[in-house]
NUKOL-440606 format. One record per residue: z, x, y of N, C-alpha, C, O in turn. Coordinates in steps of 0.1 Angstrom, whole numbers, plus 5000, padded with zeros to 4 digits. Layout:
ZXYZXYZXYZXY ...
end
This chain:
550770378931549270308927549270208919549970218909 548670088923548969978914547769978902547170078898 547769858896546969838886545369828890544569888883 545169768899543669758905543269878910542069918908 543969958916543570098921543170178909542170258910 543870168898543570248886542370228881541570318878 542070098879540770048873539670078881538570098876 539870078895538770108904538270268903537170308905 539370338901539070498901538370518888537370588888 538970458876538070488865536870428864536070478856 536570328869535170258870534270378880533070398877 534670428889533870508899533570638890532470668888 534570698885534470808875533270788863532470878860 533370668857532370638846530970628852529970678846 530870568865529570538871529170688874527970708871 529870778879529470918882528771008873527871078876 529570988860529271068848528271008845527371088843 527770888842526570828837525470858845524370878840 525570868859524570918867523971058865522771088865 525071158863524771288861524071328849523271418847 524471248839523971258825522271208826521371278821 522071088834520771028833519871158842518771178839 520471218852519571308861519271428852518171478853 520271468844519971588836519071568825518171648823 519171458819518271418810516871368813515971338805 516771378827515371318832514271398827514271518831 513371358820512071458817511271488829511371418839 510571618828509671658837508071578835507271588826 507971528844506671448845505371558846505471678849 504171468843502971568845502671598860501871688863 503171528870502871568884503571698887503171788894 504971688882505771798885505271928879505372038885 504571928865504072038859502772088868502572198869 502071998872500972038880501272118893500672208897 502372058899502972148910503372278908503172368916 504072288896504472418893503372508890503472628894 502372458883501272548878500372598892499872708893 500472508902499672528915500472638921499872728926 501672638921502672738930502272858922501472938927 502572868910502272988902500873048903500573168905 499872948903498473018909498373068921497573168923 499073008930498973038942499573188945498973278952 500673208939501573328940500673438933500673548937 499973408923499173518915497973548924497573668925 497473458930496173488938496673578950495973678952 497673558956498073618968498473768963497973868970 499173788953499573918945498173998943497974108948 497273918937495973998933495274048944494674148944 495173958956494573988967495074118974494374198979 496574108975497074238981496774358973496474468979 496874348959496574468949495274518952495174648953 494174438954492974448956492874558970492474668970 493374488981493074548992493974698992493474788999 494974718985495474838983494774938977494775058980 494074878966493174988959491775028966491375138966 491274918971490074938977490074998989488975038993 491175018996491375099008492275229008492775279018 492375288995493175408995492375508998492975619000 491175498998490375629002490075599017489375499021 490475689023490475659039489575749047489675749059 488675829038487575909043486475819049486275709044 485675859059484475789063483375789053483475889045 482675719052481575689042480475799043480075849033 479975839056479075949057477675899051477275789052 477075989044475775979039475775969022476476029014 474675899019474475859003473875988998473076059004 474376028984473676118977474476268980473976368974 475476278988475976398990477176408982477776308979 477676508977478976538968480176478977480376518989 480776388970482076338975481876238984482876198990 480676168987480676068996480475918988480075918977 480675818995480575688990480075589002480275609014 479275488995478875369004477475419010477075539009 476875319015475475339020475375409033476275419041 474175459036473875549046474375479061474075359063 475075539068475475499080476575379081476675309091 477175359071477975239069479175249079479575149085 479775369081480775379092480375479105481175499114 479175519105478375579117478875739119478675799129 479475799109479975929109478876019102478275979093 478776149108477976229102478176259088477176299081 479476259082480076299069481476299067482276319076 481876269054483376259054483976399058483276499058 485376399061485976489068486176609059486376719065 486276609046486376709037485876679025485576559022 485576789016484876769003483576729002483276658993 482776779012481276729013480576849010479376839006 481076979013480377099014480977219008482177229006 479977319004480677448997480977549008481677649006 480477519020480677619032481877569042482077459044 482477679047483777619057482977539069481877569072 483677429074483177349084482077269082481577209092 481477259069480277179066480277049071479276989074 481576989071481676839075481176819089480776699092 480976929099480576909110479176879114478776849126 478376889103476676859104476276829092476476889081 475576699095474976639083473676709081473076689070 473176789089471976879087472276989079471477029070 473477059080473877149072474177129058473977209049 474677019057474776969041473576929035473276949023 472576879044471276839038470576959032470176969021 470577049043469777179040470377239026469577279017 471577249026472177319013471877229001471577288990 471977099001471677028990470077058983469777038971 469377108992467877128987468077278975467277298965 468977328978469077448968470277428959470377528951 471077338958472177318951471877298936472577338927 470677238934470377208918469277288914468677278903 468877388924467677468919468377618916469377658920 467477698907467677828902466477928910465277908911 467278028915466278128921465378188911465778218900 464178218916463278288907462978428909462278508903 463878468921463778628924465278678924466178598925 465378798924466478848924467278868939468478908939 466478838951466978838963467378688966467978668976 467178598958467578458961468978418965469378358975 469778468956471178438957471878528968472678468975 471678648970472178718984471778648996472478629006 470378618996469878549007470578399011470978369023 470778339000471478189000472978219006473578149014 473378329001474878359006474978399022475978359028 473978469027473878499041473578379047474178339057 472678309043472278179050473478069052473678019063 474178059043475477999041476378049054476777979062 476478179054477178219064476678199080477378189090 475378189080475078149093475177999096475177959107 475177899086475477799088476777749089477177649095 477777839083479077819086479677849101480477779107 478877969105479377999120478877919129479377929140 477777829127477277729136478177619135478677569145 478477579123479577459119480777499126481077419135 481377599124482677629128482877649142483977609148 481677709150481677709164481877569170482577549179 481277489164481077349168482277269167482677199176 483177299155484277279154485377309165486177229170 485277449166486377499175485877459191486777429199 484777459194484377419209484677289212484977259224 484677189202484977059205486376999203486776889206 487077099197488477069196489277059208489077139218 490276979209491176959222491977089223492277139233 492277129213493277259214492777369221493677439226 491577409223490977529229491577659224492077749231 491377659210491877769202490977809193490277719188 490777939190489877979179490677979166491578059164 490277869158490877859146489777869134489977949125 488777789134487877789121487177909122486977969112 486777959133485878079132486578209131485978309131 487878199131488678329130488478399114488478519111 488278289106488378359092486978399086486678449075 486078369096484478409091484178549093484278589104 483778629083483478769087482178809094481178739093 482278919101481178969108480279039099480579129092 478878989102477779059093476679109103476179039112 476479229101475579319109474079259111473379289120 473879179100472379139099472079009110470878989114 473178939113472678839121473878829133473878729141 474878909134475978899144475779009154475479119151 476078969168475979069178477279119182477379209190 478279049177479779069180480578989169480078909161 481979019170482678939161482578769165482778729176 482378699155482178549157483378489164483278389172 484578539162485778489167485778499181486278409188 485378649187485278699198484278609208484478609221 483178539201482278479208482878359214482878329226 483578289204484378159207485578179218485778089227 486178289217487178319225486578349241487178319250 485478409241484778409255484378289259484478269272 483978189251483578069255484678009262484577959274 485878009255487077939262487577989274488077919283 487278149276487578189288486478189300486678239311 485478129296484078099306483678239310483178259321 483778349301483278469306481978499297481778619293 481278409293479878429284478778409294478378299299 478278519297476978489306475878429298475878439286 474878359303473978279297473078369287472578339277 472978519293472078609285472578649272471878669262 473978659272474778679260474778579250474778599238 474778449255474678329248473278299241473278249229 472178339249470978329244470678439232469878419222 471278569234471078659224471778639212471278679202 473078579212473978549200473078439193472778449181 472678339201471978209191470578259189470178229178 469878339196468578379193468578459181467478449174 469578559176469778629166469978529155469178529146 471078449155471178359144469978279140469678269128 469478239150468078159147467078219138466678169128 466678359145465678429138465878479125464978499117 467278519123467578559108467778439100467578449088 468178319105468178189097466978149093466878109081 465978149102464578119098463878209088462978179080 464278329090463778439080464278429066463578449056 465378399066466178379053465678239047465578229035 465478139056465078009050463578019044463177959035 462778109051461478109046461478179032460778129024 462078289030462378369018463078249008462678238996 463978189012464578099000463877988995463977948984 462877929005461877839001460777888989460277828980 460678008992459678068983460678118968460178108957 461878168970462578188958462878078949462878078937 463177968957463677838948462677738947462877628943 461277778951460177708948460077568954459777468947 460377558967460377428974458977408980458277488985 458777278977457377248982456977268998457877309005 455777239003455577249017456477159025457177199034 456377029020457076919026458576949027459176929038 459276999016460677029015461077139025461977139033 460077239025460277379034460277329048461077379056 459377229053459477179067460577119067461377149076 461077019059462576949063463577029064464577009071 463477139056464677239057464877309070465977339076 463377339073463377419087464077329097464877369105 463577189098463977089107465377069107465977049118 466177079095467377049095468277159101469277129108 467877299098468377409104468277399120469177419128 466877369124466677369139467677249145468077269156 467877149139468477059145469977099147470577059157 470577169137471877209137471977319149472877309157 470977419149471177529158471077459172471977479180 470177379175470077299188471277229194471577209206 471977179183472977089186474277179190475177149198 474277289183475577379186475277449199476277499205 473877469203473777559215473977449228474577479239 473577349224473777239237475277249240475677279251 476177219230477577239232478077349237478977349245 477577469232478077599238477477619252478177699259 476377569256476277579271477077509279477277549290 477677379274478477309282479977379283480677359293 480377449273481577519271481877659277482877699283 480777719272480877869274480477929287480978019292 479277849294478877919305479677889318480177779320 479977989326480977949339480077879348478877869346 480777829358480177759369479277849376479577969377 478277809382477277899391477877939402477778049406 478777829410479277869421480777849421481277739419 481477969423482777959422483677879434483077879445 484777829433485377769444485677859456486077979454 485477809468485877889479487277949482487478059487 488177849478489477879477489877969466490878029469 489377989455489478049444490678029437491277919439 491278119429492478109422493578159430493178249438 494878129430495978199435496078349431496478439439 495678369419495778499413494578599415494578719410 493678549422492478629426492978719435493678679444 492578879434492878949445492278939460491078899461 492978959469492478929484493279019492494179089488 492879029505493479099517494879019518494978899514 495679089525496879029530497379089544497479209544 497779019555498079059565499479019569499878899569 500279119571501579089575501778999586500878969593 502878939587503078819598503078899611502478859621 503879019612504279069623503079149631503179199642 501979149624500879219629499779129632498879179639 499679009628498878899631498378879644497178849645 498978889654498778869669498378999676498278999688 498279109669497979229673496479239675495679199666 495879299688494479329686493879429677494579489669 492679439676491979549668492379679670492579709682 492579769663492979919664491479989668490479989660 491380039679490080119683490580259684489880319693 491580329679492080459679490980549669490080509661 491280679674490580769665491080789650490380819640 492380759649493080789636493880659635494580639625 
end
C-alpha cells in the first residue's frame, strides 16, 4: 500500500464516522412527534373498539321482551319470543312469551286467600306441560325429553304427560284423545286462573289479559299437536313392509281354487 492509498482510506474513515455522529445526534422534529402521536392514537382507538365489541357482545342470548326477568333490550329487537333461559321460574317457560307474561302478573303480588299459593303452583304445572310439550314436539330429535320430568296430576291430567308426547311421536293419538287432554288442561287452567285473579286481587282488565295469554298459549300448542300427533286419515295402499298380510307360496300360485269338501 502506497502513501496516497493510506491517506484516502483514512479520509474515508473520517467522513463515515462524522456522518454517523451527525445522524445519531439529529434532533426529532415536530413533524416526527406528530406522526408518532397519530400512530399511538390510532392503535389505542383500534384496541378500544375491539374491547368494546368483545364486552358488548358477550351476552349471546336473544333480547326478548322488556320487563321480564333476565331480559335486555327493547321489545322485538331480535324477533324472538324470549331469551333461551333465565326468563321464567317454570320448566320450558322460554317457549312462550304468553306463559311468562301471565306469571309476571302474580310474581309481585301476595295472595289474600289460603288457597292462592296451591292454586298458583298447580297453574304453573299446567303452563309447564303446555310449554314442554311444545318444546318436545318441535324438537328435531323426536324424543320425550322436557316432558319426562313433569309429574302426573290427577286434577288436570288424563294420562302421564310423557306418555302423551310419546303417543304423538308414534302417531297413535286419535283426535278424540287429543281433544280430551287439551280440553282438561284448558278447563282446569281457566278455573284456577279465575280463582287466582280473586286471590291476588287482579282488576277486571288484568284478569281478561291473563285469560287471553293463557288461551293464546293453549291454542298455539294445540295447533302444533294436531300437526304432529294425529295420524293421517288415509293409510298408504302399499303399507309398511312390516304390516301383517297374507302370503302365497310360489309353488301354489298357478293352482286353481280348491272346491273340495275338506
